[in-house]
KOLVEX-680318 format. One record per residue (C-alpha): x, y, z; residue number from 1; residue in three letters. Coordinates in steps of 0.05 Angstrom, whole numbers, plus 5000, padded with zeros to 4 digits. Layout:
# residues N
    xx    yy    zz  resi  resn
     X     Y     Z   NUM   Ala
...
# end
This chain:
# residues 261
    xx    yy    zz  resi  resn
  5769  4951  2708     1   Unk
  5710  4922  2746     2   Unk
  5663  4972  2714     3   Unk
  5690  4954  2646     4   Unk
  5681  4879  2658     5   Unk
  5610  4891  2683     6   Unk
  5594  4932  2621     7   Unk
  5618  4876  2576     8   Unk
  5575  4826  2614     9   Unk
  5514  4870  2609    10   Unk
  5516  4869  2533    11   Unk
  5534  4796  2522    12   Unk
  5467  4771  2496    13   Unk
  5455  4830  2450    14   Unk
  5525  4824  2423    15   Unk
  5509  4751  2407    16   Unk
  5448  4773  2369    17   Unk
  5485  4825  2328    18   Unk
  5548  4784  2316    19   Unk
  5507  4724  2292    20   Unk
  5468  4769  2246    21   Unk
  5533  4796  2215    22   Unk
  5557  4726  2203    23   Unk
  5491  4703  2173    24   Unk
  5480  4654  2229    25   Unk
  5408  4641  2248    26   Unk
  5384  4628  2319    27   Unk
  5329  4586  2349    28   Unk
  5294  4603  2414    29   Unk
  5245  4557  2451    30   Unk
  5190  4597  2485    31   Unk
  5170  4570  2553    32   Unk
  5105  4595  2586    33   Unk
  5111  4586  2662    34   Unk
  5036  4574  2665    35   Unk
  5041  4513  2621    36   Unk
  5100  4475  2650    37   Unk
  5118  4436  2712    38   Unk
  5188  4415  2736    39   Unk
  5186  4350  2696    40   Unk
  5166  4387  2632    41   Unk
  5221  4438  2642    42   Unk
  5272  4383  2652    43   Unk
  5251  4349  2588    44   Unk
  5251  4414  2548    45   Unk
  5320  4431  2573    46   Unk
  5346  4361  2556    47   Unk
  5317  4366  2486    48   Unk
  5343  4437  2478    49   Unk
  5414  4418  2497    50   Unk
  5414  4358  2450    51   Unk
  5385  4400  2392    52   Unk
  5433  4459  2401    53   Unk
  5379  4509  2418    54   Unk
  5409  4579  2424    55   Unk
  5362  4612  2474    56   Unk
  5304  4598  2520    57   Unk
  5253  4654  2520    58   Unk
  5210  4653  2583    59   Unk
  5143  4689  2591    60   Unk
  5072  4694  2567    61   Unk
  5014  4742  2557    62   Unk
  4986  4729  2627    63   Unk
  5031  4686  2671    64   Unk
  4981  4676  2727    65   Unk
  5025  4627  2764    66   Unk
  5076  4649  2815    67   Unk
  5135  4605  2797    68   Unk
  5170  4648  2744    69   Unk
  5233  4650  2787    70   Unk
  5232  4575  2800    71   Unk
  5222  4561  2726    72   Unk
  5283  4603  2707    73   Unk
  5326  4577  2763    74   Unk
  5312  4505  2742    75   Unk
  5333  4521  2670    76   Unk
  5396  4557  2693    77   Unk
  5418  4501  2740    78   Unk
  5412  4448  2686    79   Unk
  5443  4481  2625    80   Unk
  5483  4541  2601    81   Unk
  5434  4562  2547    82   Unk
  5418  4637  2558    83   Unk
  5350  4653  2587    84   Unk
  5315  4715  2559    85   Unk
  5252  4743  2590    86   Unk
  5194  4755  2542    87   Unk
  5147  4791  2590    88   Unk
  5073  4802  2581    89   Unk
  5070  4853  2638    90   Unk
  5117  4892  2684    91   Unk
  5108  4839  2738    92   Unk
  5142  4787  2695    93   Unk
  5213  4804  2714    94   Unk
  5262  4756  2747    95   Unk
  5333  4772  2767    96   Unk
  5352  4700  2753    97   Unk
  5347  4709  2677    98   Unk
  5404  4734  2634    99   Unk
  5368  4788  2594   100   Unk
  5301  4822  2585   101   Unk
  5265  4839  2520   102   Unk
  5239  4908  2541   103   Unk
  5179  4908  2495   104   Unk
  5146  4969  2467   105   Unk
  5083  4953  2425   106   Unk
  5100  4997  2365   107   Unk
  5047  4964  2321   108   Unk
  4990  4989  2365   109   Unk
  4965  5055  2390   110   Unk
  4955  5037  2463   111   Unk
  4999  5086  2502   112   Unk
  5002  5040  2562   113   Unk
  5041  4989  2521   114   Unk
  5083  5041  2484   115   Unk
  5109  5075  2547   116   Unk
  5059  5073  2605   117   Unk
  5076  5006  2636   118   Unk
  5150  5020  2624   119   Unk
  5146  5081  2669   120   Unk
  5117  5037  2724   121   Unk
  5168  4982  2716   122   Unk
  5230  5024  2703   123   Unk
  5258  5029  2774   124   Unk
  5252  4954  2786   125   Unk
  5279  4936  2717   126   Unk
  5337  4985  2725   127   Unk
  5359  4951  2790   128   Unk
  5344  4879  2768   129   Unk
  5415  4868  2743   130   Unk
  5387  4842  2677   131   Unk
  5414  4860  2609   132   Unk
  5359  4905  2580   133   Unk
  5345  4900  2506   134   Unk
  5296  4953  2479   135   Unk
  5251  4915  2431   136   Unk
  5200  4941  2381   137   Unk
  5143  4891  2387   138   Unk
  5098  4884  2327   139   Unk
  5035  4841  2329   140   Unk
  5015  4814  2261   141   Unk
  4945  4786  2246   142   Unk
  4951  4711  2249   143   Unk
  4879  4696  2230   144   Unk
  4853  4683  2300   145   Unk
  4842  4725  2363   146   Unk
  4903  4720  2408   147   Unk
  4914  4733  2481   148   Unk
  4965  4788  2465   149   Unk
  4915  4824  2420   150   Unk
  4861  4821  2474   151   Unk
  4906  4842  2531   152   Unk
  4938  4898  2490   153   Unk
  4872  4924  2464   154   Unk
  4908  4938  2399   155   Unk
  4892  4920  2328   156   Unk
  4945  4876  2296   157   Unk
  4978  4896  2230   158   Unk
  4939  4862  2173   159   Unk
  4976  4801  2147   160   Unk
  4979  4828  2075   161   Unk
  5002  4899  2092   162   Unk
  5076  4889  2081   163   Unk
  5090  4963  2073   164   Unk
  5057  4981  2140   165   Unk
  5100  4928  2174   166   Unk
  5162  4955  2139   167   Unk
  5149  5027  2158   168   Unk
  5132  5007  2230   169   Unk
  5197  4969  2238   170   Unk
  5237  5025  2207   171   Unk
  5205  5075  2254   172   Unk
  5220  5030  2313   173   Unk
  5293  5024  2293   174   Unk
  5300  5099  2284   175   Unk
  5268  5111  2352   176   Unk
  5325  5070  2382   177   Unk
  5297  4999  2387   178   Unk
  5354  4949  2387   179   Unk
  5311  4891  2364   180   Unk
  5248  4882  2323   181   Unk
  5202  4825  2343   182   Unk
  5145  4808  2296   183   Unk
  5094  4761  2327   184   Unk
  5031  4729  2299   185   Unk
  5013  4706  2369   186   Unk
  5008  4639  2403   187   Unk
  4965  4590  2365   188   Unk
  4961  4634  2303   189   Unk
  4925  4601  2244   190   Unk
  4970  4637  2195   191   Unk
  5044  4650  2209   192   Unk
  5076  4714  2184   193   Unk
  5089  4710  2109   194   Unk
  5158  4706  2079   195   Unk
  5141  4767  2037   196   Unk
  5129  4810  2098   197   Unk
  5191  4784  2133   198   Unk
  5234  4799  2072   199   Unk
  5204  4868  2065   200   Unk
  5221  4885  2137   201   Unk
  5289  4851  2138   202   Unk
  5313  4889  2076   203   Unk
  5298  4956  2108   204   Unk
  5325  4950  2179   205   Unk
  5395  4936  2206   206   Unk
  5377  4910  2275   207   Unk
  5364  4836  2288   208   Unk
  5295  4811  2269   209   Unk
  5258  4761  2313   210   Unk
  5198  4722  2285   211   Unk
  5147  4682  2324   212   Unk
  5076  4657  2324   213   Unk
  5044  4601  2284   214   Unk
  5109  4566  2265   215   Unk
  5090  4492  2269   216   Unk
  5138  4457  2222   217   Unk
  5212  4459  2205   218   Unk
  5201  4481  2133   219   Unk
  5166  4545  2155   220   Unk
  5223  4561  2203   221   Unk
  5273  4549  2147   222   Unk
  5235  4594  2098   223   Unk
  5229  4649  2149   224   Unk
  5304  4648  2160   225   Unk
  5316  4650  2085   226   Unk
  5270  4710  2081   227   Unk
  5311  4748  2132   228   Unk
  5291  4727  2202   229   Unk
  5351  4725  2249   230   Unk
  5317  4690  2308   231   Unk
  5259  4641  2304   232   Unk
  5216  4632  2366   233   Unk
  5170  4572  2375   234   Unk
  5129  4556  2436   235   Unk
  5058  4531  2425   236   Unk
  5077  4478  2374   237   Unk
  5131  4451  2420   238   Unk
  5082  4447  2478   239   Unk
  5042  4399  2435   240   Unk
  5101  4362  2406   241   Unk
  5168  4371  2441   242   Unk
  5201  4328  2388   243   Unk
  5197  4387  2341   244   Unk
  5254  4421  2378   245   Unk
  5307  4379  2343   246   Unk
  5274  4385  2274   247   Unk
  5264  4460  2277   248   Unk
  5333  4472  2307   249   Unk
  5364  4433  2250   250   Unk
  5323  4472  2199   251   Unk
  5341  4540  2228   252   Unk
  5415  4525  2234   253   Unk
  5419  4495  2165   254   Unk
  5406  4563  2134   255   Unk
  5474  4589  2155   256   Unk
  5509  4530  2124   257   Unk
  5471  4540  2059   258   Unk
  5493  4613  2058   259   Unk
  5566  4595  2072   260   Unk
  5570  4544  2014   261   Unk
# end
């Protein structure tokens, strides 16, 4: 019985993703970079997130040069019950205090280190972390500006107008066993991912689709959800204007009500 209960707990977050997708409910995740926040900022983001009905906090970044990842997550967990999902930029960005881990494989690039190499190194620690592990096909889309993730990964992003390449990449990731597909234009992207590309991908995969990068206004989040995104992730825009949390959350969650009518 204990093993059965543990198994149910281990899949809680992913079940949320898949069940919400089946119901047509869209989710909003606020991305927190530990390098860019202090305790006061975290407190304010959590307060705003609770008031706005944010579904998830994603925590991580391309570098994370600070050493307070654990403290950042613990502060979030002690002040709210919103699930915390790790969005790691490297194998070192793992904290047992989180609820789940996006185990990212960069399927849009051809750098073997980010397809499987770093996973081999991190596997023993990740296995024993107690985290719910969610295999995620990570696709970097050209957002019109050099991004940290593109530089660190040493991989060329998928061109913004190559919808078929994005579609085929996502399909391949799903058939290889990825449980989620995450399309990212990168932090500070000048151009967010187009609705046409999102729709092309969403129509051809069954797993939940996460979209992030360059989303700076509620309307864009709304249109992305209408195009087929299941989870919208916003970080950089909220760092500049935390008040966007409420507006974007309302926009994302309104899509489900439109579909239900």
